[in-house]
C-alpha positions in Angstrom: -15.2 -66.8 -113.0 -15.8 -70.7 -112.9 -15.1 -70.7 -116.6 -11.7 -69.2 -116.2 -8.4 -71.3 -116.3 -6.2 -71.6 -113.5 -3.5 -69.0 -115.2 -6.4 -66.3 -115.7 -7.9 -66.9 -112.2 -4.2 -66.3 -110.8 -4.1 -63.3 -113.0 -7.4 -61.9 -111.6 -6.2 -62.4 -107.9 -2.9 -60.7 -108.5 -4.9 -57.7 -110.5 -5.5 -55.7 -107.2 -1.9 -55.9 -106.2 -0.6 -55.0 -109.4 -2.9 -52.1 -109.7 -1.6 -50.7 -106.4 1.8 -51.3 -107.6 1.2 -49.3 -110.6 -0.2 -46.4 -108.6 2.5 -46.4 -105.9 5.6 -47.2 -107.8 5.1 -46.8 -111.5 3.2 -43.5 -111.8 5.6 -41.7 -109.6 8.4 -43.0 -111.7 6.5 -42.0 -115.0 5.9 -38.4 -113.6 9.6 -38.0 -112.6 10.5 -39.3 -116.2 8.1 -36.5 -117.7 9.2 -33.8 -115.5 13.0 -34.6 -116.5 12.1 -33.3 -120.0 11.0 -29.8 -118.7 12.7 -26.8 -117.3 14.3 -26.9 -113.9 11.9 -24.3 -112.6 8.9 -26.3 -114.2 7.0 -25.2 -111.1 7.1 -21.6 -111.4 9.3 -18.8 -112.8 6.7 -18.3 -116.0 8.2 -21.6 -117.6 5.6 -23.9 -116.6 5.2 -26.8 -119.1 8.5 -25.4 -121.0 9.8 -28.6 -122.7 13.6 -28.7 -123.0 14.0 -32.4 -124.1 17.4 -34.0 -122.8 18.7 -30.5 -121.6 18.9 -31.6 -118.0 20.5 -34.9 -118.8 22.9 -33.4 -120.8 23.8 -30.6 -117.8 24.3 -33.7 -115.5 26.4 -35.5 -117.6 28.6 -32.6 -118.9 29.1 -30.8 -115.3 27.3 -27.7 -116.1 28.4 -25.1 -113.7 24.8 -23.9 -113.1 24.3 -26.7 -111.3 27.0 -26.7 -108.8 26.0 -23.7 -106.6 22.9 -25.9 -105.7 25.0 -29.1 -105.1 27.8 -30.4 -102.8 30.5 -29.5 -105.5 32.7 -26.7 -106.0 31.8 -25.0 -109.3 35.1 -25.3 -110.4 35.3 -29.0 -109.7 36.3 -30.7 -113.3 34.7 -33.9 -112.7 30.8 -33.9 -113.5 28.7 -33.7 -110.2 26.8 -36.9 -111.7 30.3 -39.0 -112.0 31.5 -38.2 -108.6 27.9 -39.1 -106.9 27.7 -42.4 -109.0 31.1 -43.1 -108.0 30.8 -42.6 -104.2 27.4 -44.6 -104.4 28.9 -47.7 -106.3 31.9 -47.7 -103.9 29.9 -47.7 -101.1 27.3 -50.4 -102.5 30.3 -52.7 -103.2 32.1 -52.3 -100.1 29.0 -52.6 -98.0 27.2 -55.5 -99.8 30.2 -57.5 -99.8 30.8 -57.1 -96.0 27.4 -57.6 -95.1 27.3 -60.5 -97.2 30.6 -62.1 -95.7 29.3 -61.3 -91.9 25.9 -62.0 -92.7 27.0 -65.6 -93.7 28.9 -66.0 -90.7 26.0 -65.0 -88.5 23.9 -67.3 -90.3 26.0 -70.1 -89.6 26.5 -69.3 -86.1 22.7 -69.0 -85.7 22.1 -72.3 -87.2 24.1 -74.3 -84.9 22.6 -76.0 -81.9 24.2 -74.8 -78.8 23.4 -73.6 -75.4 22.5 -69.9 -75.5 21.6 -69.8 -79.0 18.7 -67.9 -78.5 20.5 -65.1 -76.8 23.1 -65.2 -79.5 20.4 -64.7 -82.2 18.8 -61.7 -80.3 22.4 -60.0 -80.3 22.8 -60.5 -83.8 19.4 -59.3 -85.1 19.5 -56.3 -82.3 21.1 -53.8 -84.6 18.8 -54.3 -87.4 15.8 -53.1 -85.0 17.4 -50.0 -84.2 15.9 -47.0 -86.0 18.3 -45.5 -88.3 18.4 -42.1 -86.3 19.4 -43.5 -83.2 21.8 -45.8 -85.0 23.5 -42.6 -86.5 23.7 -40.9 -83.4 25.4 -43.8 -81.8 28.1 -43.9 -84.3 28.3 -40.1 -84.3 29.1 -39.8 -80.7 31.4 -43.0 -81.1 33.6 -41.1 -83.6 33.1 -37.7 -82.2 36.4 -35.9 -81.4 37.3 -35.8 -77.7 34.9 -38.5 -76.2 34.4 -40.9 -78.9 35.8 -44.5 -77.9 37.1 -45.2 -81.4 38.4 -41.8 -82.7 41.8 -41.8 -81.0 42.6 -45.4 -81.8 41.9 -44.9 -85.4 43.9 -41.5 -85.8 47.0 -43.4 -84.5 46.5 -46.1 -87.0 46.2 -43.3 -89.6 42.7 -44.2 -90.7 41.2 -40.9 -89.6 42.4 -37.5 -90.1 43.0 -35.1 -87.1 39.3 -34.1 -87.3 36.8 -37.0 -88.1 33.7 -36.4 -90.1 35.7 -33.5 -91.7 36.8 -35.3 -94.9 35.3 -37.4 -97.5 37.4 -40.2 -96.7 36.2 -40.1 -92.9 32.8 -39.8 -93.5 32.8 -42.7 -95.9 34.6 -45.0 -93.4 31.8 -44.0 -90.5 28.9 -44.5 -93.0 30.2 -47.7 -94.2 30.9 -49.2 -91.0 27.6 -48.0 -89.7 25.9 -49.6 -92.6 27.6 -53.1 -92.2 26.9 -52.9 -88.4 23.0 -52.5 -88.8 22.4 -54.5 -92.1 24.4 -57.7 -91.6 21.6 -58.9 -89.5 19.2 -58.5 -92.5 21.5 -60.6 -94.6 21.8 -63.2 -91.8 18.2 -64.0 -91.6 17.9 -64.5 -95.3 20.7 -66.7 -95.7 19.8 -68.1 -92.7 16.4 -69.1 -94.3 18.4 -70.8 -97.2 20.4 -72.9 -94.7 17.4 -74.1 -93.0 16.1 -75.5 -96.4 19.0 -77.4 -97.0 18.3 -81.2 -96.8 20.2 -82.5 -93.8 20.5 -86.1 -95.2 23.1 -84.7 -97.7 25.4 -83.9 -94.7 25.1 -87.2 -93.3 26.1 -88.8 -96.8 29.1 -86.4 -96.8 30.1 -87.7 -93.5 30.0 -91.4 -94.4 32.0 -90.4 -97.4 34.7 -88.6 -95.5 34.2 -85.2 -96.7 35.8 -82.3 -94.7 34.3 -79.2 -93.1 35.4 -77.2 -96.1 34.1 -79.7 -98.8 30.8 -79.9 -97.4 30.5 -76.1 -97.2 31.7 -76.1 -101.0 30.0 -78.9 -102.5 26.7 -79.0 -100.3 26.2 -75.5 -98.4 27.3 -72.8 -100.8 25.6 -74.3 -104.0 22.1 -74.7 -102.2 22.2 -71.3 -100.3 23.4 -69.6 -103.6 19.9 -68.4 -104.6 18.7 -67.2 -101.4 22.3 -65.6 -101.2 21.6 -63.7 -104.2 18.1 -62.7 -103.3 19.7 -61.3 -100.2 22.5 -59.6 -102.0 19.8 -58.2 -104.4 17.9 -56.3 -101.8 20.7 -54.8 -99.9 22.1 -53.6 -103.4 19.1 -52.0 -104.1 19.4 -50.4 -100.6 22.9 -49.3 -100.9 22.4 -47.5 -104.3 19.6 -45.5 -102.8 21.7 -44.5 -99.5 21.0 -41.2 -97.9 19.5 -41.8 -94.4 22.5 -43.4 -92.8 24.5 -40.3 -94.3 22.4 -37.6 -92.7 21.9 -39.4 -89.4 25.7 -40.0 -88.7 25.9 -36.0 -89.1 28.2 -36.7 -92.0 25.9 -35.0 -94.2 25.8 -34.9 -98.1 28.3 -32.3 -98.5 30.9 -34.5 -97.1 30.0 -37.7 -98.6 27.9 -37.1 -101.9 25.5 -40.0 -103.2 23.0 -40.1 -106.0 20.0 -39.7 -103.5 22.1 -36.7 -102.0 22.4 -35.2 -105.7 18.5 -35.6 -106.0 17.9 -34.0 -102.6 20.4 -31.2 -103.0 19.2 -30.3 -106.5 15.5 -30.4 -105.1 15.9 -28.7 -101.6 19.1 -26.5 -102.5 19.2 -23.0 -102.7 17.5 -23.3 -106.2 14.9 -25.6 -106.8 16.1 -27.5 -109.7 13.2 -29.9 -110.2 14.0 -30.8 -113.9 17.6 -31.8 -112.8 16.5 -33.6 -109.6 14.0 -35.8 -111.8 16.5 -36.3 -114.2 19.1 -37.4 -111.5 16.3 -39.9 -110.0 15.6 -41.4 -113.4 19.3 -42.2 -113.6 19.3 -43.6 -110.3 16.4 -45.9 -111.6 18.3 -46.9 -114.6 21.2 -47.7 -112.4 19.3 -49.8 -109.9 17.4 -51.6 -112.9 21.0 -52.6 -114.4 22.0 -54.3 -111.2 18.5 -55.9 -110.7 19.0 -57.4 -114.2 22.6 -58.7 -113.4 21.2 -60.0 -110.1 18.3 -61.9 -112.0 20.7 -63.3 -114.5 22.4 -65.1 -111.9 19.4 -66.2 -110.0 17.8 -67.6 -113.2 21.2 -69.7 -113.7 21.3 -71.0 -110.2 17.8 -72.1 -110.6 18.4 -73.8 -113.9 21.4 -75.7 -112.3 19.5 -77.0 -109.4 16.4 -77.6 -111.1 17.5 -81.2 -112.5 18.7 -82.1 -109.2 
């Protein structure tokens, strides 16, 4: 080991963590990919090991009616089950990530200010993130419950909810979106706050001397320097939003009301018919979608690092 270079020694230290990552992450992904090329009843029914190629992917992309009874869609629905699940997942991810980023940025700016009672304000902001998702789901389930929910009648009067909340896809989407934003904005705030704390305060002093306004300080100092941390925070939240499942079930909305990509996988695997091959194919497609989003974020992060590097 004494003869190893610094780079080789670093790789040696990382080897155990990399091996653990392969076992925990890459091996299940490889198994899901392998299973997606086999028949749906790969675990039984006399078809063990029957190779079907891309059949499961074709069925998902072309809305094979044989899959519909085991999922959340009517067999006569014309849009492929994958397309509806993908649309709902992407719409949820876009709205929640944008909302959590804006609210998290405001929280971070507030937590960074020095004022009396700041410690308690920080506790109140971070508190939603510490609540277990099951308890959180029950809170919002009761909050929007007809008859005694605090927000049910006001939202009905505004025309946002139908007469029976939790009964339509739109109602369920609103509830799940609000629930997720309320919980995970604190997570965004913590990551953005870490970026704000790393900004050199001397830059603000120079800006004050030059007569810069509050908006100019934010535009030319705060936002550019926090942008890398902001991209990392959005990356983590996008990955979580694309795999949304727990908040849908915990609020009692259910996958039958609000389908998502993860709901598609669970319904295929644990529905009336155990369609393991199709579920594996759907999980692989989720991994592909998440990978595409990660690639886009990494491009923006690399560009921001290059722009800040010479400075």
